[in-house]
C-alpha positions in Angstrom: 110.2 100.7 128.2 112.8 103.3 128.9 112.0 107.0 128.9 109.0 106.9 126.5 106.1 109.2 126.9 102.9 107.7 128.3 99.9 110.1 128.3 102.1 113.1 128.5 104.1 111.8 131.6 107.5 110.3 131.3 107.6 106.7 132.5 110.6 107.6 134.6 108.4 110.0 136.5 105.7 107.4 137.2 105.6 104.7 139.9 106.8 101.5 138.4 105.8 97.9 139.2 108.2 95.0 138.8 106.6 91.6 138.4 108.2 88.2 137.7 106.0 86.3 135.3 106.2 82.9 133.5 105.6 82.9 129.8 106.0 79.6 127.9 108.2 78.1 130.6 110.6 81.1 130.9 110.6 83.6 133.7 110.6 87.3 132.8 110.9 90.3 135.1 108.5 92.9 133.7 108.6 96.5 134.7 105.7 98.8 134.0 103.4 101.5 135.3 100.4 99.2 135.3 99.2 97.2 138.4 100.8 93.9 139.0 97.5 92.1 138.3 97.4 93.8 134.9 101.0 92.8 134.1 100.2 89.2 135.1 97.0 89.2 133.0 99.0 90.4 129.9 101.7 87.7 130.5 98.9 85.0 131.0 97.3 86.0 127.7 100.7 85.8 125.9 101.4 82.5 127.5 98.0 81.1 126.5 98.4 82.3 122.9 101.9 80.8 122.6 100.6 77.5 123.9 97.6 77.6 121.5 99.8 78.3 118.5 102.4 75.7 119.6 99.7 73.0 119.8 98.8 73.7 116.2 102.5 74.0 115.1 104.5 71.7 117.3 107.7 72.0 115.2 108.1 75.8 115.6 111.2 76.8 117.6 110.6 79.3 120.4 111.7 82.4 118.5 109.5 81.7 115.5 106.6 80.8 117.9 107.1 84.2 119.7 107.0 86.1 116.4 103.9 84.2 115.2 102.3 84.9 118.5 103.1 88.6 118.2 101.7 88.7 114.7 98.4 87.0 115.8 98.0 89.3 118.8 98.6 92.4 116.7 96.1 91.1 114.1 93.5 90.7 116.9 94.3 94.2 118.2 93.9 95.8 114.8 90.5 94.0 114.2 89.3 95.2 117.6 90.6 98.7 117.0 88.8 98.8 113.6 85.6 97.6 115.2 85.9 100.2 118.0 86.4 103.0 115.5 83.4 101.7 113.4 81.2 101.7 116.5 82.5 105.2 117.5 81.6 106.6 114.0 78.2 104.9 114.2 77.6 106.4 117.7 78.7 109.9 116.6 76.5 109.7 113.4 73.5 108.7 115.5 74.2 111.5 118.0 74.4 114.0 115.1 71.2 112.6 113.6 69.4 113.1 117.0 70.6 116.7 117.3 69.2 117.5 113.8 65.6 116.9 115.2 
């Protein structure tokens, strides 16, 4: 994650957490500014998604499986982000309509 900005504060200035997680049979040492439980949850979701995709596509090698997993997770993220923005616009419109009364 390096020296990237995170909410205006450099990651190098924030307290870092190092957690060893297992994703699809491989151990990874993850360093981040989130809690260890958050990092484990993220790893668990990635592991679950890789296993789900692998069950449907058993001939995929690990690198292709990882890319397909990333594509699927980003697709889900974009759908959720679009829905969030739609709901936010709806909420703001309703708020504006209420203030017109």
